[in-house]
All heavy atoms as a GROMACS GRO file, in nm:
protein
  608
    1TRP      N    1  -0.138   0.804   0.943
    1TRP     CA    2  -0.229   0.732   0.856
    1TRP      C    3  -0.150   0.668   0.743
    1TRP      O    4  -0.050   0.721   0.699
    1TRP     CB    5  -0.335   0.826   0.800
    1TRP     CG    6  -0.423   0.881   0.907
    1TRP    CD1    7  -0.410   1.000   0.969
    1TRP    CD2    8  -0.536   0.818   0.965
    1TRP    NE1    9  -0.508   1.017   1.063
    1TRP    CE2   10  -0.587   0.905   1.062
    1TRP    CE3   11  -0.599   0.696   0.945
    1TRP    CZ2   12  -0.700   0.874   1.139
    1TRP    CZ3   13  -0.709   0.666   1.021
    1TRP    CH2   14  -0.759   0.754   1.116
    2ILE      N   15  -0.199   0.552   0.698
    2ILE     CA   16  -0.138   0.482   0.585
    2ILE      C   17  -0.248   0.442   0.488
    2ILE      O   18  -0.364   0.430   0.525
    2ILE     CB   19  -0.060   0.355   0.629
    2ILE    CG1   20  -0.149   0.263   0.712
    2ILE    CG2   21   0.067   0.393   0.703
    2ILE    CD1   22  -0.088   0.129   0.746
    3LEU      N   23  -0.206   0.419   0.364
    3LEU     CA   24  -0.297   0.367   0.263
    3LEU      C   25  -0.250   0.225   0.232
    3LEU      O   26  -0.141   0.205   0.181
    3LEU     CB   27  -0.293   0.453   0.137
    3LEU     CG   28  -0.387   0.411   0.023
    3LEU    CD1   29  -0.533   0.429   0.066
    3LEU    CD2   30  -0.360   0.492  -0.102
    4GLN      N   31  -0.332   0.126   0.270
    4GLN     CA   32  -0.301  -0.013   0.237
    4GLN      C   33  -0.348  -0.034   0.095
    4GLN      O   34  -0.467  -0.035   0.066
    4GLN     CB   35  -0.371  -0.110   0.332
    4GLN     CG   36  -0.337  -0.254   0.301
    4GLN     CD   37  -0.409  -0.351   0.393
    4GLN    OE1   38  -0.417  -0.330   0.512
    4GLN    NE2   39  -0.463  -0.457   0.337
    5VAL      N   40  -0.252  -0.050   0.004
    5VAL     CA   41  -0.281  -0.054  -0.139
    5VAL      C   42  -0.326  -0.194  -0.181
    5VAL      O   43  -0.428  -0.210  -0.248
    5VAL     CB   44  -0.158  -0.010  -0.221
    5VAL    CG1   45  -0.186  -0.019  -0.369
    5VAL    CG2   46  -0.117   0.132  -0.182
    6ILE      N   47  -0.249  -0.295  -0.144
    6ILE     CA   48  -0.278  -0.431  -0.191
    6ILE      C   49  -0.208  -0.532  -0.102
    6ILE      O   50  -0.106  -0.501  -0.040
    6ILE     CB   51  -0.232  -0.448  -0.339
    6ILE    CG1   52  -0.289  -0.574  -0.402
    6ILE    CG2   53  -0.082  -0.440  -0.351
    6ILE    CD1   54  -0.270  -0.582  -0.553
    7SER      N   55  -0.262  -0.652  -0.094
    7SER     CA   56  -0.198  -0.766  -0.029
    7SER      C   57  -0.185  -0.876  -0.133
    7SER      O   58  -0.284  -0.914  -0.196
    7SER     CB   59  -0.282  -0.819   0.088
    7SER     OG   60  -0.290  -0.725   0.191
    8VAL      N   61  -0.062  -0.925  -0.150
    8VAL     CA   62  -0.037  -1.031  -0.248
    8VAL      C   63   0.053  -1.137  -0.185
    8VAL      O   64   0.124  -1.111  -0.089
    8VAL     CB   65   0.029  -0.977  -0.378
    8VAL    CG1   66  -0.066  -0.886  -0.453
    8VAL    CG2   67   0.158  -0.903  -0.349
    9SER      N   68   0.050  -1.257  -0.241
    9SER     CA   69   0.132  -1.366  -0.189
    9SER      C   70   0.270  -1.371  -0.255
    9SER      O   71   0.358  -1.442  -0.208
    9SER     CB   72   0.061  -1.500  -0.207
    9SER     OG   73   0.035  -1.523  -0.345
   10ASN      N   74   0.288  -1.294  -0.361
   10ASN     CA   75   0.413  -1.295  -0.436
   10ASN      C   76   0.498  -1.173  -0.398
   10ASN      O   77   0.461  -1.059  -0.427
   10ASN     CB   78   0.382  -1.294  -0.586
   10ASN     CG   79   0.505  -1.304  -0.671
   10ASN    OD1   80   0.597  -1.224  -0.660
   10ASN    ND2   81   0.505  -1.404  -0.759
   11LYS      N   82   0.612  -1.198  -0.333
   11LYS     CA   83   0.698  -1.090  -0.287
   11LYS      C   84   0.748  -1.004  -0.402
   11LYS      O   85   0.752  -0.881  -0.392
   11LYS     CB   86   0.817  -1.148  -0.210
   11LYS     CG   87   0.909  -1.044  -0.153
   11LYS     CD   88   1.023  -1.108  -0.075
   11LYS     CE   89   1.116  -1.003  -0.017
   11LYS     NZ   90   1.228  -1.063   0.056
   12THR      N   91   0.785  -1.066  -0.512
   12THR     CA   92   0.837  -0.992  -0.627
   12THR      C   93   0.732  -0.897  -0.683
   12THR      O   94   0.761  -0.783  -0.718
   12THR     CB   95   0.884  -1.090  -0.737
   12THR    OG1   96   0.981  -1.178  -0.680
   12THR    CG2   97   0.943  -1.017  -0.855
   13ARG      N   98   0.607  -0.941  -0.690
   13ARG     CA   99   0.498  -0.855  -0.737
   13ARG      C  100   0.477  -0.737  -0.644
   13ARG      O  101   0.459  -0.623  -0.688
   13ARG     CB  102   0.369  -0.935  -0.752
   13ARG     CG  103   0.255  -0.849  -0.803
   13ARG     CD  104   0.141  -0.930  -0.859
   13ARG     NE  105   0.037  -0.839  -0.906
   13ARG     CZ  106  -0.086  -0.835  -0.859
   13ARG    NH1  107  -0.125  -0.920  -0.766
   13ARG    NH2  108  -0.174  -0.750  -0.905
   14ALA      N  109   0.480  -0.765  -0.513
   14ALA     CA  110   0.463  -0.657  -0.415
   14ALA      C  111   0.574  -0.553  -0.430
   14ALA      O  112   0.549  -0.433  -0.428
   14ALA     CB  113   0.463  -0.714  -0.274
   15GLU      N  114   0.697  -0.600  -0.447
   15GLU     CA  115   0.810  -0.508  -0.461
   15GLU      C  116   0.800  -0.428  -0.591
   15GLU      O  117   0.836  -0.310  -0.595
   15GLU     CB  118   0.941  -0.584  -0.453
   15GLU     CG  119   0.969  -0.637  -0.313
   15GLU     CD  120   1.089  -0.730  -0.304
   15GLU    OE1  121   1.134  -0.781  -0.410
   15GLU    OE2  122   1.137  -0.752  -0.192
   16SER      N  123   0.749  -0.490  -0.696
   16SER     CA  124   0.731  -0.421  -0.823
   16SER      C  125   0.627  -0.309  -0.811
   16SER      O  126   0.648  -0.198  -0.860
   16SER     CB  127   0.690  -0.521  -0.931
   16SER     OG  128   0.662  -0.455  -1.052
   17ILE      N  129   0.517  -0.338  -0.743
   17ILE     CA  130   0.413  -0.237  -0.721
   17ILE      C  131   0.469  -0.124  -0.636
   17ILE      O  132   0.448  -0.006  -0.666
   17ILE     CB  133   0.289  -0.301  -0.656
   17ILE    CG1  134   0.220  -0.396  -0.755
   17ILE    CG2  135   0.191  -0.193  -0.608
   17ILE    CD1  136   0.115  -0.486  -0.695
   18ARG      N  137   0.542  -0.159  -0.531
   18ARG     CA  138   0.605  -0.057  -0.446
   18ARG      C  139   0.698   0.033  -0.529
   18ARG      O  140   0.694   0.155  -0.519
   18ARG     CB  141   0.686  -0.124  -0.334
   18ARG     CG  142   0.761  -0.022  -0.246
   18ARG     CD  143   0.884  -0.079  -0.180
   18ARG     NE  144   0.975  -0.136  -0.278
   18ARG     CZ  145   1.062  -0.232  -0.248
   18ARG    NH1  146   1.068  -0.281  -0.126
   18ARG    NH2  147   1.143  -0.280  -0.340
   19ASP      N  148   0.781  -0.030  -0.612
   19ASP     CA  149   0.875   0.046  -0.695
   19ASP      C  150   0.801   0.140  -0.790
   19ASP      O  151   0.845   0.254  -0.810
   19ASP     CB  152   0.966  -0.049  -0.772
   19ASP     CG  153   1.061  -0.127  -0.682
   19ASP    OD1  154   1.076  -0.091  -0.563
   19ASP    OD2  155   1.119  -0.226  -0.731
   20ASP      N  156   0.691   0.094  -0.847
   20ASP     CA  157   0.611   0.180  -0.936
   20ASP      C  158   0.554   0.300  -0.860
   20ASP      O  159   0.553   0.412  -0.911
   20ASP     CB  160   0.497   0.102  -1.001
   20ASP     CG  161   0.545   0.001  -1.104
   20ASP    OD1  162   0.663   0.011  -1.148
   20ASP    OD2  163   0.465  -0.088  -1.141
   21LEU      N  164   0.508   0.275  -0.737
   21LEU     CA  165   0.454   0.383  -0.656
   21LEU      C  166   0.562   0.484  -0.618
   21LEU      O  167   0.538   0.606  -0.621
   21LEU     CB  168   0.387   0.327  -0.530
   21LEU     CG  169   0.258   0.248  -0.554
   21LEU    CD1  170   0.217   0.172  -0.428
   21LEU    CD2  171   0.146   0.340  -0.600
   22ILE      N  172   0.680   0.435  -0.587
   22ILE     CA  173   0.792   0.523  -0.555
   22ILE      C  174   0.828   0.608  -0.677
   22ILE      O  175   0.852   0.729  -0.666
   22ILE     CB  176   0.912   0.443  -0.502
   22ILE    CG1  177   0.880   0.387  -0.362
   22ILE    CG2  178   1.038   0.530  -0.497
   22ILE    CD1  179   0.983   0.288  -0.309
   23THR      N  180   0.831   0.544  -0.794
   23THR     CA  181   0.860   0.616  -0.918
   23THR      C  182   0.758   0.728  -0.941
   23THR      O  183   0.792   0.835  -0.992
   23THR     CB  184   0.862   0.519  -1.038
   23THR    OG1  185   0.965   0.423  -1.017
   23THR    CG2  186   0.886   0.592  -1.169
   24ASP      N  187   0.633   0.703  -0.901
   24ASP     CA  188   0.526   0.803  -0.916
   24ASP      C  189   0.531   0.911  -0.806
   24ASP      O  190   0.444   0.997  -0.801
   24ASP     CB  191   0.389   0.736  -0.914
   24ASP     CG  192   0.362   0.656  -1.040
   24ASP    OD1  193   0.433   0.678  -1.141
   24ASP    OD2  194   0.268   0.574  -1.039
   25GLY      N  195   0.630   0.902  -0.716
   25GLY     CA  196   0.648   1.005  -0.614
   25GLY      C  197   0.587   0.978  -0.479
   25GLY      O  198   0.581   1.066  -0.394
   26HIS      N  199   0.542   0.854  -0.458
   26HIS     CA  200   0.482   0.818  -0.329
   26HIS      C  201   0.586   0.756  -0.237
   26HIS      O  202   0.680   0.690  -0.283
   26HIS     CB  203   0.368   0.718  -0.348
   26HIS     CG  204   0.258   0.771  -0.435
   26HIS    ND1  205   0.172   0.870  -0.394
   26HIS    CD2  206   0.221   0.740  -0.562
   26HIS    CE1  207   0.086   0.897  -0.491
   26HIS    NE2  208   0.114   0.818  -0.594
   27LYS      N  209   0.567   0.775  -0.107
   27LYS     CA  210   0.650   0.708  -0.008
   27LYS      C  211   0.582   0.572   0.018
   27LYS      O  212   0.481   0.564   0.088
   27LYS     CB  213   0.656   0.791   0.121
   27LYS     CG  214   0.743   0.730   0.228
   27LYS     CD  215   0.745   0.819   0.352
   27LYS     CE  216   0.823   0.751   0.462
   27LYS     NZ  217   0.815   0.827   0.588
   28ALA      N  218   0.636   0.467  -0.042
   28ALA     CA  219   0.572   0.335  -0.037
   28ALA      C  220   0.668   0.231   0.021
   28ALA      O  221   0.789   0.245   0.010
   28ALA     CB  222   0.528   0.292  -0.176
   29TYR      N  223   0.609   0.128   0.083
   29TYR     CA  224   0.689   0.020   0.137
   29TYR      C  225   0.610  -0.109   0.140
   29TYR      O  226   0.487  -0.110   0.127
   29TYR     CB  227   0.741   0.056   0.277
   29TYR     CG  228   0.633   0.076   0.382
   29TYR    CD1  229   0.597  -0.027   0.469
   29TYR    CD2  230   0.568   0.197   0.395
   29TYR    CE1  231   0.500  -0.008   0.566
   29TYR    CE2  232   0.470   0.217   0.491
   29TYR     CZ  233   0.437   0.113   0.577
   29TYR     OH  234   0.340   0.132   0.672
   30VAL      N  235   0.682  -0.221   0.156
   30VAL     CA  236   0.621  -0.354   0.164
   30VAL      C  237   0.642  -0.407   0.304
   30VAL      O  238   0.750  -0.395   0.361
   30VAL     CB  239   0.686  -0.451   0.062
   30VAL    CG1  240   0.632  -0.593   0.079
   30VAL    CG2  241   0.664  -0.404  -0.080
   31LYS      N  242   0.538  -0.469   0.359
   31LYS     CA  243   0.547  -0.529   0.492
   31LYS      C  244   0.491  -0.672   0.485
   31LYS      O  245   0.375  -0.691   0.449
   31LYS     CB  246   0.468  -0.447   0.593
   31LYS     CG  247   0.480  -0.496   0.734
   31LYS     CD  248   0.410  -0.401   0.830
   31LYS     CE  249   0.423  -0.449   0.972
   31LYS     NZ  250   0.354  -0.361   1.066
   32PRO      N  251   0.573  -0.772   0.517
   32PRO     CA  252   0.522  -0.909   0.518
   32PRO      C  253   0.436  -0.934   0.642
   32PRO      O  254   0.465  -0.882   0.750
   32PRO     CB  255   0.648  -0.995   0.521
   32PRO     CG  256   0.754  -0.908   0.577
   32PRO     CD  257   0.716  -0.766   0.546
   33ILE      N  258   0.330  -1.010   0.624
   33ILE     CA  259   0.244  -1.048   0.737
   33ILE      C  260   0.213  -1.197   0.726
   33ILE      O  261   0.214  -1.254   0.617
   33ILE     CB  262   0.112  -0.968   0.741
   33ILE    CG1  263   0.029  -0.991   0.613
   33ILE    CG2  264   0.138  -0.821   0.759
   33ILE    CD1  265  -0.118  -0.987   0.639
   34LYS      N  266   0.187  -1.259   0.838
   34LYS     CA  267   0.146  -1.400   0.842
   34LYS      C  268  -0.006  -1.406   0.850
   34LYS      O  269  -0.067  -1.337   0.931
   34LYS     CB  270   0.206  -1.471   0.962
   34LYS     CG  271   0.356  -1.484   0.959
   34LYS     CD  272   0.399  -1.591   0.863
   34LYS     CE  273   0.550  -1.608   0.870
   34LYS     NZ  274   0.598  -1.701   0.771
   35SER      N  275  -0.066  -1.486   0.764
   35SER     CA  276  -0.211  -1.502   0.763
   35SER      C  277  -0.244  -1.646   0.724
   35SER      O  278  -0.204  -1.691   0.616
   35SER     CB  279  -0.273  -1.404   0.664
   35SER     OG  280  -0.412  -1.420   0.658
   36ALA      N  281  -0.315  -1.714   0.811
   36ALA     CA  282  -0.358  -1.851   0.786
   36ALA      C  283  -0.240  -1.941   0.746
   36ALA      O  284  -0.250  -2.022   0.654
   36ALA     CB  285  -0.468  -1.856   0.680
   37GLY      N  286  -0.128  -1.924   0.816
   37GLY     CA  287  -0.013  -2.011   0.793
   37GLY      C  288   0.069  -1.979   0.670
   37GLY      O  289   0.158  -2.055   0.632
   38ARG      N  290   0.042  -1.867   0.603
   38ARG     CA  291   0.122  -1.830   0.487
   38ARG      C  292   0.162  -1.683   0.497
   38ARG      O  293   0.104  -1.608   0.575
   38ARG     CB  294   0.047  -1.857   0.356
   38ARG     CG  295  -0.078  -1.778   0.340
   38ARG     CD  296  -0.156  -1.820   0.216
   38ARG     NE  297  -0.270  -1.731   0.198
   38ARG     CZ  298  -0.310  -1.685   0.083
   38ARG    NH1  299  -0.250  -1.721  -0.027
   38ARG    NH2  300  -0.412  -1.605   0.076
   39THR      N  301   0.256  -1.645   0.417
   39THR     CA  302   0.305  -1.507   0.419
   39THR      C  303   0.241  -1.428   0.306
   39THR      O  304   0.240  -1.473   0.192
   39THR     CB  305   0.458  -1.503   0.405
   39THR    OG1  306   0.516  -1.578   0.512
   39THR    CG2  307   0.510  -1.361   0.412
   40LEU      N  308   0.187  -1.313   0.342
   40LEU     CA  309   0.136  -1.218   0.244
   40LEU      C  310   0.222  -1.093   0.250
   40LEU      O  311   0.282  -1.064   0.354
   40LEU     CB  312  -0.009  -1.180   0.274
   40LEU     CG  313  -0.113  -1.290   0.259
   40LEU    CD1  314  -0.250  -1.239   0.303
   40LEU    CD2  315  -0.119  -1.341   0.117
   41TYR      N  316   0.227  -1.022   0.142
   41TYR     CA  317   0.307  -0.899   0.135
   41TYR      C  318   0.213  -0.783   0.108
   41TYR      O  319   0.147  -0.779   0.004
   41TYR     CB  320   0.414  -0.912   0.026
   41TYR     CG  321   0.506  -1.027   0.054
   41TYR    CD1  322   0.479  -1.153   0.003
   41TYR    CD2  323   0.616  -1.011   0.136
   41TYR    CE1  324   0.561  -1.261   0.033
   41TYR    CE2  325   0.700  -1.118   0.167
   41TYR     CZ  326   0.672  -1.243   0.113
   41TYR     OH  327   0.753  -1.349   0.145
   42ARG      N  328   0.205  -0.693   0.204
   42ARG     CA  329   0.117  -0.577   0.191
   42ARG      C  330   0.199  -0.458   0.145
   42ARG      O  331   0.307  -0.433   0.196
   42ARG     CB  332   0.049  -0.545   0.323
   42ARG     CG  333  -0.058  -0.644   0.358
   42ARG     CD  334  -0.141  -0.598   0.474
   42ARG     NE  335  -0.248  -0.694   0.497
   42ARG     CZ  336  -0.312  -0.706   0.611
   42ARG    NH1  337  -0.281  -0.630   0.714
   42ARG    NH2  338  -0.408  -0.795   0.623
   43VAL      N  339   0.142  -0.386   0.050
   43VAL     CA  340   0.205  -0.264  -0.001
   43VAL      C  341   0.130  -0.146   0.058
   43VAL      O  342   0.007  -0.140   0.051
   43VAL     CB  343   0.201  -0.260  -0.155
   43VAL    CG1  344   0.267  -0.132  -0.206
   43VAL    CG2  345   0.267  -0.383  -0.215
   44TYR      N  346   0.206  -0.054   0.117
   44TYR     CA  347   0.150   0.063   0.182
   44TYR      C  348   0.208   0.192   0.124
   44TYR      O  349   0.322   0.192   0.078
   44TYR     CB  350   0.184   0.065   0.332
   44TYR     CG  351   0.125  -0.048   0.412
   44TYR    CD1  352   0.200  -0.161   0.441
   44TYR    CD2  353  -0.004  -0.039   0.464
   44TYR    CE1  354   0.147  -0.264   0.518
   44TYR    CE2  355  -0.056  -0.140   0.542
   44TYR     CZ  356   0.019  -0.252   0.568
   44TYR     OH  357  -0.032  -0.355   0.644
   45ILE      N  358   0.130   0.299   0.132
   45ILE     CA  359   0.178   0.434   0.108
   45ILE      C  360   0.163   0.508   0.240
   45ILE      O  361   0.060   0.499   0.305
   45ILE     CB  362   0.097   0.506  -0.002
   45ILE    CG1  363   0.118   0.439  -0.137
   45ILE    CG2  364   0.132   0.654  -0.008
   45ILE    CD1  365   0.034   0.497  -0.249
   46GLY      N  366   0.266   0.583   0.276
   46GLY     CA  367   0.259   0.661   0.398
   46GLY      C  368   0.378   0.632   0.487
   46GLY      O  369   0.477   0.574   0.442
   47PRO      N  370   0.373   0.666   0.610
   47PRO     CA  371   0.260   0.729   0.679
   47PRO      C  372   0.250   0.878   0.650
   47PRO      O  373   0.348   0.943   0.617
   47PRO     CB  374   0.291   0.705   0.828
   47PRO     CG  375   0.439   0.695   0.834
   47PRO     CD  376   0.483   0.636   0.702
   48LYS      N  377   0.129   0.927   0.666
   48LYS     CA  378   0.099   1.070   0.650
   48LYS      C  379   0.034   1.118   0.780
   48LYS      O  380  -0.043   1.045   0.843
   48LYS     CB  381   0.002   1.096   0.535
   48LYS     CG  382   0.050   1.048   0.401
   48LYS     CD  383   0.147   1.145   0.341
   48LYS     CE  384   0.180   1.104   0.198
   48LYS     NZ  385   0.285   1.183   0.140
   49PHE      N  386   0.061   1.241   0.816
   49PHE     CA  387   0.005   1.299   0.938
   49PHE      C  388  -0.146   1.318   0.924
   49PHE      O  389  -0.221   1.295   1.018
   49PHE     CB  390   0.074   1.431   0.971
   49PHE     CG  391   0.027   1.493   1.098
   49PHE    CD1  392   0.061   1.438   1.221
   49PHE    CD2  393  -0.052   1.606   1.096
   49PHE    CE1  394   0.016   1.494   1.340
   49PHE    CE2  395  -0.096   1.663   1.214
   49PHE     CZ  396  -0.063   1.608   1.336
   50GLU      N  397  -0.189   1.362   0.804
   50GLU     CA  398  -0.331   1.389   0.783
   50GLU      C  399  -0.395   1.281   0.697
   50GLU      O  400  -0.348   1.251   0.587
   50GLU     CB  401  -0.349   1.524   0.716
   50GLU     CG  402  -0.311   1.640   0.805
   50GLU     CD  403  -0.339   1.773   0.739
   50GLU    OE1  404  -0.426   1.778   0.648
   50GLU    OE2  405  -0.276   1.872   0.780
   51LYS      N  406  -0.503   1.227   0.745
   51LYS     CA  407  -0.580   1.123   0.673
   51LYS      C  408  -0.626   1.175   0.536
   51LYS      O  409  -0.625   1.101   0.437
   51LYS     CB  410  -0.700   1.084   0.759
   51LYS     CG  411  -0.784   0.974   0.703
   51LYS     CD  412  -0.899   0.943   0.800
   51LYS     CE  413  -0.985   0.830   0.749
   51LYS     NZ  414  -1.096   0.800   0.840
   52ALA      N  415  -0.663   1.303   0.530
   52ALA     CA  416  -0.714   1.362   0.406
   52ALA      C  417  -0.613   1.356   0.292
   52ALA      O  418  -0.652   1.345   0.176
   52ALA     CB  419  -0.757   1.506   0.431
   53GLN      N  420  -0.484   1.361   0.324
   53GLN     CA  421  -0.381   1.352   0.220
   53GLN      C  422  -0.391   1.219   0.147
   53GLN      O  423  -0.375   1.213   0.025
   53GLN     CB  424  -0.241   1.365   0.282
   53GLN     CG  425  -0.208   1.503   0.331
   53GLN     CD  426  -0.069   1.506   0.393
   53GLN    OE1  427  -0.038   1.427   0.481
   53GLN    NE2  428   0.013   1.596   0.344
   54LEU      N  429  -0.416   1.112   0.219
   54LEU     CA  430  -0.427   0.980   0.158
   54LEU      C  431  -0.562   0.963   0.088
   54LEU      O  432  -0.569   0.901  -0.018
   54LEU     CB  433  -0.407   0.870   0.263
   54LEU     CG  434  -0.266   0.865   0.322
   54LEU    CD1  435  -0.261   0.771   0.440
   54LEU    CD2  436  -0.165   0.823   0.216
   55GLU      N  437  -0.666   1.019   0.146
   55GLU     CA  438  -0.797   1.009   0.083
   55GLU      C  439  -0.799   1.078  -0.053
   55GLU      O  440  -0.870   1.034  -0.144
   55GLU     CB  441  -0.904   1.068   0.175
   55GLU     CG  442  -0.927   0.983   0.298
   55GLU     CD  443  -1.018   1.047   0.401
   55GLU    OE1  444  -1.030   1.171   0.404
   55GLU    OE2  445  -1.078   0.971   0.479
   56ARG      N  446  -0.719   1.185  -0.069
   56ARG     CA  447  -0.713   1.256  -0.196
   56ARG      C  448  -0.651   1.171  -0.307
   56ARG      O  449  -0.689   1.184  -0.423
   56ARG     CB  450  -0.634   1.386  -0.181
   56ARG     CG  451  -0.715   1.498  -0.121
   56ARG     CD  452  -0.647   1.633  -0.137
   56ARG     NE  453  -0.523   1.645  -0.061
   56ARG     CZ  454  -0.516   1.685   0.066
   56ARG    NH1  455  -0.625   1.716   0.132
   56ARG    NH2  456  -0.399   1.695   0.126
   57ILE      N  457  -0.555   1.085  -0.274
   57ILE     CA  458  -0.488   1.004  -0.377
   57ILE      C  459  -0.547   0.863  -0.390
   57ILE      O  460  -0.516   0.793  -0.484
   57ILE     CB  461  -0.336   0.994  -0.352
   57ILE    CG1  462  -0.307   0.918  -0.223
   57ILE    CG2  463  -0.271   1.130  -0.356
   57ILE    CD1  464  -0.161   0.877  -0.207
   58GLN      N  465  -0.633   0.825  -0.297
   58GLN     CA  466  -0.687   0.689  -0.295
   58GLN      C  467  -0.757   0.651  -0.426
   58GLN      O  468  -0.732   0.543  -0.480
   58GLN     CB  469  -0.782   0.673  -0.176
   58GLN     CG  470  -0.830   0.532  -0.155
   58GLN     CD  471  -0.916   0.519  -0.031
   58GLN    OE1  472  -0.963   0.617   0.027
   58GLN    NE2  473  -0.937   0.395   0.011
   59GLY      N  474  -0.842   0.736  -0.479
   59GLY     CA  475  -0.914   0.706  -0.603
   59GLY      C  476  -0.820   0.686  -0.720
   59GLY      O  477  -0.838   0.596  -0.802
   60GLN      N  478  -0.718   0.770  -0.728
   60GLN     CA  479  -0.619   0.759  -0.835
   60GLN      C  480  -0.544   0.626  -0.826
   60GLN      O  481  -0.524   0.557  -0.926
   60GLN     CB  482  -0.519   0.874  -0.826
   60GLN     CG  483  -0.402   0.861  -0.921
   60GLN     CD  484  -0.285   0.951  -0.881
   60GLN    OE1  485  -0.297   1.037  -0.795
   60GLN    NE2  486  -0.173   0.929  -0.944
   61ILE      N  487  -0.503   0.588  -0.706
   61ILE     CA  488  -0.430   0.462  -0.685
   61ILE      C  489  -0.520   0.345  -0.721
   61ILE      O  490  -0.479   0.251  -0.789
   61ILE     CB  491  -0.381   0.450  -0.539
   61ILE    CG1  492  -0.280   0.561  -0.507
   61ILE    CG2  493  -0.324   0.312  -0.511
   61ILE    CD1  494  -0.152   0.557  -0.585
   62ASN      N  495  -0.646   0.349  -0.677
   62ASN     CA  496  -0.740   0.241  -0.708
   62ASN      C  497  -0.758   0.223  -0.859
   62ASN      O  498  -0.757   0.111  -0.910
   62ASN     CB  499  -0.875   0.266  -0.641
   62ASN     CG  500  -0.870   0.251  -0.491
   62ASN    OD1  501  -0.773   0.201  -0.434
   62ASN    ND2  502  -0.974   0.295  -0.424
   63SER      N  503  -0.774   0.334  -0.930
   63SER     CA  504  -0.792   0.328  -1.076
   63SER      C  505  -0.665   0.280  -1.145
   63SER      O  506  -0.670   0.197  -1.236
   63SER     CB  507  -0.828   0.466  -1.130
   63SER     OG  508  -0.952   0.506  -1.081
   64GLN      N  509  -0.552   0.333  -1.103
   64GLN     CA  510  -0.424   0.300  -1.165
   64GLN      C  511  -0.390   0.152  -1.152
   64GLN      O  512  -0.343   0.089  -1.246
   64GLN     CB  513  -0.315   0.386  -1.101
   64GLN     CG  514  -0.176   0.360  -1.152
   64GLN     CD  515  -0.072   0.446  -1.076
   64GLN    OE1  516  -0.104   0.542  -1.010
   64GLN    NE2  517   0.052   0.406  -1.086
   65LEU      N  518  -0.415   0.095  -1.034
   65LEU     CA  519  -0.374  -0.043  -1.007
   65LEU      C  520  -0.489  -0.144  -1.011
   65LEU      O  521  -0.466  -0.264  -1.000
   65LEU     CB  522  -0.305  -0.052  -0.871
   65LEU     CG  523  -0.177   0.031  -0.855
   65LEU    CD1  524  -0.126   0.023  -0.713
   65LEU    CD2  525  -0.072  -0.015  -0.954
   66GLY      N  526  -0.612  -0.096  -1.025
   66GLY     CA  527  -0.727  -0.187  -1.025
   66GLY      C  528  -0.748  -0.254  -0.891
   66GLY      O  529  -0.777  -0.373  -0.883
   67VAL      N  530  -0.731  -0.175  -0.784
   67VAL     CA  531  -0.744  -0.229  -0.649
   67VAL      C  532  -0.850  -0.152  -0.572
   67VAL      O  533  -0.901  -0.050  -0.620
   67VAL     CB  534  -0.609  -0.220  -0.571
   67VAL    CG1  535  -0.503  -0.304  -0.640
   67VAL    CG2  536  -0.563  -0.076  -0.554
   68LYS      N  537  -0.881  -0.200  -0.454
   68LYS     CA  538  -0.968  -0.128  -0.360
   68LYS      C  539  -0.888  -0.108  -0.232
   68LYS      O  540  -0.890  -0.190  -0.142
   68LYS     CB  541  -1.097  -0.207  -0.333
   68LYS     CG  542  -1.195  -0.131  -0.247
   68LYS     CD  543  -1.331  -0.195  -0.251
   68LYS     CE  544  -1.427  -0.131  -0.152
   68LYS     NZ  545  -1.457   0.007  -0.177
   69SER      N  546  -0.813   0.001  -0.231
   69SER     CA  547  -0.726   0.029  -0.117
   69SER      C  548  -0.807   0.078   0.002
   69SER      O  549  -0.926   0.109  -0.012
   69SER     CB  550  -0.621   0.134  -0.156
   69SER     OG  551  -0.686   0.256  -0.189
   70MET      N  552  -0.742   0.085   0.118
   70MET     CA  553  -0.810   0.136   0.235
   70MET      C  554  -0.714   0.218   0.322
   70MET      O  555  -0.597   0.187   0.332
   70MET     CB  556  -0.874   0.025   0.316
   70MET     CG  557  -0.779  -0.073   0.379
   70MET     SD  558  -0.876  -0.198   0.466
   70MET     CE  559  -0.754  -0.258   0.579
   71VAL      N  560  -0.770   0.325   0.377
   71VAL     CA  561  -0.694   0.411   0.466
   71VAL      C  562  -0.707   0.354   0.607
   71VAL      O  563  -0.816   0.318   0.650
   71VAL     CB  564  -0.747   0.557   0.461
   71VAL    CG1  565  -0.674   0.643   0.561
   71VAL    CG2  566  -0.734   0.613   0.321
   72ALA      N  567  -0.594   0.343   0.676
   72ALA     CA  568  -0.593   0.288   0.812
   72ALA      C  569  -0.500   0.371   0.900
   72ALA      O  570  -0.412   0.440   0.852
   72ALA     CB  571  -0.546   0.143   0.809
   73ARG      N  572  -0.523   0.361   1.027
   73ARG     CA  573  -0.438   0.430   1.124
   73ARG      C  574  -0.300   0.364   1.124
   73ARG      O  575  -0.290   0.242   1.122
   73ARG     CB  576  -0.499   0.423   1.263
   73ARG     CG  577  -0.426   0.508   1.366
   73ARG     CD  578  -0.501   0.513   1.497
   73ARG     NE  579  -0.633   0.570   1.487
   73ARG     CZ  580  -0.660   0.700   1.492
   73ARG    NH1  581  -0.562   0.788   1.502
   73ARG    NH2  582  -0.784   0.744   1.486
   74TYR      N  583  -0.196   0.443   1.125
   74TYR     CA  584  -0.060   0.394   1.126
   74TYR      C  585  -0.021   0.354   1.268
   74TYR      O  586  -0.033   0.432   1.361
   74TYR     CB  587   0.037   0.500   1.073
   74TYR     CG  588   0.182   0.459   1.081
   74TYR    CD1  589   0.231   0.358   1.001
   74TYR    CD2  590   0.269   0.523   1.168
   74TYR    CE1  591   0.366   0.321   1.006
   74TYR    CE2  592   0.403   0.487   1.175
   74TYR     CZ  593   0.450   0.386   1.094
   74TYR     OH  594   0.582   0.349   1.100
   75VAL      N  595   0.024   0.229   1.282
   75VAL     CA  596   0.073   0.180   1.409
   75VAL      C  597   0.215   0.130   1.387
   75VAL      O  598   0.234   0.027   1.322
   75VAL     CB  599  -0.016   0.065   1.464
   75VAL    CG1  600   0.036   0.016   1.597
   75VAL    CG2  601  -0.162   0.109   1.474
   76PRO      N  602   0.315   0.204   1.440
   76PRO     CA  603   0.455   0.162   1.415
   76PRO      C  604   0.490   0.030   1.480
   76PRO      O  605   0.429  -0.018   1.567
   76PRO     CB  606   0.535   0.276   1.475
   76PRO     CG  607   0.443   0.360   1.554
   76PRO     CD  608   0.304   0.322   1.521
   0.00000   0.00000   0.00000
């Protein structure tokens, strides 16, 4: 399971958010995706074996960053 924290069009912003999450002790990474002919950068936390681990931190992440994250199944 992964927590999709945010999708942004600015790579530097995505990397900054990732770095902040890592500093806070989370295993975070950025993954670029193509959408409607442009590149977006998604910031994720995880993967975690148990979905409940991510659900426990989801509210804190949402409040801290002002986002509406979502838990999704991890597909390598």
